[in-house]
N, CA, C and O of each residue as an XYZ file, in Angstrom:
348
protein
N     -19.890     -6.940    -61.854
C     -19.923     -4.965    -61.282
C     -18.735     -4.745    -61.808
O     -17.591     -5.092    -61.512
N     -19.202     -4.116    -62.628
C     -18.327     -3.147    -63.006
C     -17.554     -1.629    -62.062
O     -18.012     -0.810    -61.266
N     -16.568     -1.797    -62.518
C     -16.102     -0.576    -61.167
C     -17.073      0.221    -60.434
O     -17.365     -0.070    -59.274
N     -17.725      1.468    -61.204
C     -19.053      1.815    -60.706
C     -20.056      1.243    -61.504
O     -20.094      0.839    -62.666
N     -21.130      1.339    -60.261
C     -22.574      1.069    -60.802
C     -22.982      2.591    -60.001
O     -22.817      2.988    -58.847
N     -23.654      3.265    -61.363
C     -24.924      4.130    -60.639
C     -25.748      3.678    -60.706
O     -26.095      3.192    -61.782
N     -26.748      3.560    -59.248
C     -28.290      3.247    -59.627
C     -28.958      4.723    -59.758
O     -28.636      5.739    -59.142
N     -30.175      4.527    -60.923
C     -30.030      5.575    -61.306
C     -31.998      5.386    -62.157
O     -32.533      4.293    -61.974
N     -32.738      6.371    -62.896
C     -33.703      6.172    -63.118
C     -33.973      7.160    -64.472
O     -33.602      8.334    -64.492
N     -34.561      6.611    -65.415
C     -34.665      7.817    -66.414
C     -35.401      9.379    -66.137
O     -36.368      9.135    -65.415
N     -35.359     10.522    -66.345
C     -35.681     11.429    -65.724
C     -35.335     11.875    -64.162
O     -35.901     12.864    -63.696
N     -34.656     11.329    -63.592
C     -33.832     12.018    -62.632
C     -32.578     12.602    -62.585
O     -31.444     12.164    -62.783
N     -33.253     14.238    -62.124
C     -31.620     15.056    -62.745
C     -30.793     14.743    -61.649
O     -29.646     14.300    -61.692
N     -31.310     14.946    -60.905
C     -29.788     14.077    -59.510
C     -29.130     13.176    -59.814
O     -28.014     12.945    -59.350
N     -29.745     12.481    -60.691
C     -28.847     11.326    -61.103
C     -27.643     11.498    -62.522
O     -26.566     11.039    -62.902
N     -28.847     12.620    -62.985
C     -27.549     13.175    -63.877
C     -26.578     13.861    -63.733
O     -25.636     13.580    -64.475
N     -26.413     14.853    -62.892
C     -25.720     15.869    -61.621
C     -24.578     14.237    -61.405
O     -23.458     14.087    -61.895
N     -25.421     13.138    -60.449
C     -23.991     12.337    -60.452
C     -23.295     11.835    -61.059
O     -22.200     11.571    -60.562
N     -23.557     11.485    -62.325
C     -23.058     11.318    -63.394
C     -22.212     11.904    -64.240
O     -21.295     11.428    -64.909
N     -22.644     13.053    -64.130
C     -21.782     14.283    -64.505
C     -20.534     14.573    -63.562
O     -19.490     14.960    -64.088
N     -20.621     14.373    -61.988
C     -19.764     14.264    -61.048
C     -18.445     13.100    -61.908
O     -17.342     13.398    -62.365
N     -19.109     11.847    -61.854
C     -18.021     10.942    -62.568
C     -17.252     11.074    -63.539
O     -16.079     10.734    -63.693
N     -18.257     11.794    -64.455
C     -17.710     12.240    -65.776
C     -16.440     12.890    -65.621
O     -15.349     12.593    -66.109
N     -16.718     13.680    -64.976
C     -15.813     15.301    -64.737
C     -14.693     14.260    -64.270
O     -13.674     14.268    -64.960
N     -14.746     13.123    -62.910
C     -13.523     12.673    -62.199
C     -13.145     11.755    -62.924
O     -12.608     10.853    -62.281
N     -13.218     11.517    -64.497
C     -12.521     11.208    -65.340
C     -12.663      9.304    -65.413
O     -11.780      8.516    -65.752
N     -14.242      8.962    -64.915
C     -14.300      7.442    -64.846
C     -15.515      6.654    -65.460
O     -16.021      5.532    -65.481
N     -15.654      7.789    -65.893
C     -16.803      7.707    -67.374
C     -16.656      5.958    -67.768
O     -17.521      5.082    -67.782
N     -15.270      5.905    -68.050
C     -14.897      4.279    -68.639
C     -15.690      3.463    -67.732
O     -16.687      2.828    -68.075
N     -15.260      3.504    -66.704
C     -15.799      2.813    -65.494
C     -17.043      2.944    -64.700
O     -17.181      2.833    -63.482
N     -18.148      3.265    -65.850
C     -19.192      3.170    -65.184
C     -20.477      2.341    -65.874
O     -20.774      2.154    -67.053
N     -21.125      1.917    -64.583
C     -21.938      1.449    -65.406
C     -23.663      1.972    -65.048
O     -24.176      1.332    -64.130
N     -24.417      2.895    -65.600
C     -25.613      3.559    -64.987
C     -26.745      2.208    -64.518
O     -26.565      1.648    -65.600
N     -27.216      1.759    -64.178
C     -28.346      0.850    -63.998
C     -29.647      1.314    -63.437
O     -29.928      1.366    -62.240
N     -30.386      1.636    -64.416
C     -32.255      2.107    -64.333
C     -32.849      0.933    -62.857
O     -32.810     -0.297    -62.880
N     -33.119      1.402    -62.245
C     -33.592      0.596    -61.073
C     -35.139      0.130    -61.557
O     -35.550     -0.931    -61.088
N     -35.852      0.744    -62.309
C     -37.145      0.442    -63.041
C     -36.911     -1.052    -63.371
O     -37.321     -1.950    -62.635
N     -36.268     -1.255    -64.454
C     -36.006     -2.556    -64.661
C     -35.401     -3.907    -64.098
O     -34.900     -4.871    -64.677
N     -35.636     -3.624    -62.716
C     -35.192     -4.726    -61.794
C     -35.892     -4.558    -60.538
O     -35.503     -3.650    -59.803
N     -36.727     -5.185    -60.223
C     -37.759     -5.461    -58.698
C     -36.822     -5.286    -57.549
O     -37.172     -4.301    -56.899
N     -36.019     -5.726    -57.170
C     -35.562     -5.478    -55.824
C     -34.512     -4.448    -55.714
O     -34.281     -3.921    -54.626
N     -33.791     -4.099    -56.906
C     -33.091     -2.913    -56.713
C     -34.099     -1.918    -56.680
O     -33.913     -0.862    -56.077
N     -35.312     -2.210    -57.370
C     -36.417     -0.799    -57.374
C     -36.456     -0.927    -56.051
O     -35.732     -0.083    -55.524
N     -36.954     -1.572    -55.343
C     -37.328     -1.496    -53.913
C     -36.479     -1.354    -52.868
O     -36.962     -0.818    -51.870
N     -34.701     -1.877    -52.803
C     -34.061     -1.171    -52.026
C     -33.709      0.330    -52.352
O     -33.587      1.126    -51.421
N     -33.521      0.781    -53.832
C     -33.402      2.159    -53.876
C     -34.117      3.342    -54.118
O     -33.548      4.427    -53.994
N     -35.675      3.238    -54.554
C     -36.493      3.990    -55.097
C     -36.541      4.880    -54.429
O     -36.928      5.788    -55.165
N     -36.363      5.356    -53.220
C     -36.073      6.722    -52.801
C     -34.770      7.382    -52.400
O     -34.658      8.473    -51.840
N     -33.657      6.434    -52.826
C     -32.475      7.096    -52.569
C     -31.341      7.672    -53.699
O     -30.327      8.368    -53.657
N     -32.225      6.873    -54.853
C     -31.559      7.538    -56.101
C     -31.085      8.805    -55.916
O     -31.767      9.533    -55.194
N     -29.761      9.386    -56.544
C     -28.713      8.325    -57.085
C     -28.384      8.034    -56.423
O     -28.574      8.578    -55.335
N     -27.424      6.644    -56.610
C     -26.580      5.538    -55.199
C     -25.217      5.410    -56.675
O     -25.390      5.138    -57.863
N     -23.979      5.730    -55.932
C     -22.883      5.074    -56.654
C     -22.433      3.461    -55.546
O     -22.107      3.440    -54.359
N     -22.570      2.463    -56.380
C     -21.520      1.428    -55.824
C     -20.520      1.187    -56.673
O     -20.267      1.249    -57.876
N     -19.926      0.827    -55.429
C     -18.534      0.049    -55.989
C     -18.006     -0.783    -54.962
O     -18.385     -0.404    -53.854
N     -16.948     -2.210    -54.922
C     -16.779     -3.133    -54.398
C     -15.683     -2.770    -53.875
O     -14.848     -2.378    -54.691
N     -15.319     -2.758    -52.573
C     -14.081     -2.785    -52.181
C     -12.672     -3.795    -51.739
O     -12.962     -4.984    -51.876
N     -11.912     -3.679    -51.478
C     -10.676     -5.050    -51.245
C     -11.201     -6.151    -51.393
O     -10.798     -6.995    -52.193
N     -12.289     -6.296    -50.541
C     -12.853     -7.419    -49.523
C     -13.866     -8.246    -50.412
O     -14.349     -9.373    -50.301
N     -14.005     -7.128    -51.432
C     -15.407     -7.324    -52.671
C     -16.732     -7.316    -52.115
O     -17.628     -8.015    -52.587
N     -16.913     -6.449    -50.998
C     -17.848     -6.035    -50.553
C     -18.727     -5.091    -51.108
O     -17.958     -4.137    -51.228
N     -19.619     -4.773    -51.453
C     -20.600     -3.509    -51.793
C     -20.303     -2.305    -51.070
O     -20.389     -2.170    -49.850
N     -19.961     -1.471    -51.873
C     -20.025     -0.132    -50.378
C     -20.890      0.671    -51.793
O     -20.912      0.313    -52.971
N     -21.597      1.950    -51.080
C     -22.491      2.790    -51.501
C     -22.464      3.524    -51.203
O     -22.092      3.608    -50.033
N     -22.800      4.712    -51.888
C     -22.317      6.505    -51.764
C     -23.473      6.711    -52.102
O     -23.911      6.310    -53.181
N     -24.340      7.532    -51.033
C     -25.576      8.099    -51.285
C     -25.767      9.390    -51.554
O     -25.158     10.146    -50.797
N     -26.499      9.956    -52.496
C     -26.740     11.525    -52.618
C     -27.124     12.107    -51.307
O     -27.320     11.385    -50.329
N     -27.214     13.138    -51.277
C     -26.300     13.902    -51.802
C     -24.201     14.286    -52.081
O     -23.496     14.643    -51.138
N     -23.947     14.193    -52.749
C     -22.192     14.173    -52.512
C     -21.855     14.843    -54.156
O     -22.245     14.790    -55.322
N     -20.701     15.574    -53.141
C     -19.924     16.938    -54.348
C     -18.931     15.726    -54.886
O     -19.047     14.513    -54.715
N     -17.972     16.432    -55.554
C     -16.679     16.047    -55.989
C     -16.192     15.685    -54.879
O     -16.180     14.477    -54.639
N     -15.704     16.545    -53.981
C     -15.060     16.282    -52.485
C     -15.424     14.963    -52.198
O     -14.383     14.309    -52.244
N     -16.205     14.364    -51.973
C     -16.796     13.750    -51.148
C     -16.685     12.281    -52.344
O     -16.631     11.089    -52.042
N     -16.680     12.731    -53.337
C     -16.529     10.953    -54.524
C     -15.219     10.799    -54.382
O     -14.905      9.611    -54.446
N     -14.079     11.725    -54.169
C     -12.941     11.461    -54.478
C     -12.636     11.019    -53.231
O     -12.022      9.953    -53.280
N     -12.843     11.460    -52.036
C     -12.828     10.939    -50.751
C     -13.328      9.437    -50.735
O     -12.519      8.604    -50.326
N     -14.345      9.087    -51.063
C     -15.360      7.839    -51.141
C     -14.141      6.777    -52.682
O     -14.331      5.563    -52.601
N     -13.663      6.967    -53.216
C     -13.333      6.331    -54.149
C     -11.592      6.072    -53.642
O     -10.849      5.119    -53.882
N     -11.386      7.125    -52.996
C      -9.369      6.777    -52.529
C      -9.633      5.462    -51.341
O      -8.859      4.508    -51.264
N     -10.950      5.631    -50.396
C     -11.227      4.679    -49.865
C     -11.547      3.119    -50.474
O     -11.585      2.106    -49.776
N     -11.697      3.156    -51.470
C     -11.860      2.097    -52.130
C     -10.397      1.905    -53.115
O     -10.513      1.537    -54.285
N      -9.448      2.106    -52.693
C      -8.701      2.370    -54.157
C      -8.859      2.636    -55.332
O      -8.126      2.190    -56.215
N     -10.044      3.565    -55.574
C      -9.620      3.439    -56.897
C      -9.545      5.138    -57.315
O      -9.904      5.958    -56.471
N      -9.181      5.476    -58.323
C      -8.666      6.750    -58.829
C      -9.187      7.633    -59.545
O      -9.760      7.182    -60.537
N      -9.213      9.006    -59.389
C      -9.402      9.238    -60.638
C      -8.702     10.247    -61.729
O      -7.483     10.414    -61.687
N      -9.365     10.792    -62.527
C      -8.003     11.347    -63.370
C      -7.887     12.536    -63.196
O      -7.484     13.206    -64.147
N      -8.207     13.205    -61.898
C      -7.537     14.937    -62.080
C      -6.876     14.686    -60.398
O      -6.234     15.581    -59.847
C-alpha cells in the first residue's frame, strides 16, 4: 500500500473533492487512487461509502477515514498516523 489510498470510482464528485483535499494538504505524491469497480472485494466493502481514505498506522493496521471530512479532519487523522501535511 502506498502511504495513502483513496477508494473511489469514476464520476464520483465527492471522490474528486476528497482527492483535492489530499492534494491541497501537499500529499499528492503519497496518494494512490483505487477504483473500487476494478475489484469485487473492494466494491462489496466500499460501494456505499466512497470516498474512503486508507493508510497504515505504526502497527501496520489499516486505518480508514470515511467521507465526509474536511481539511481539519484530514489533518487530525494524518497526525494520528504520524503522516504530515506540508502546510
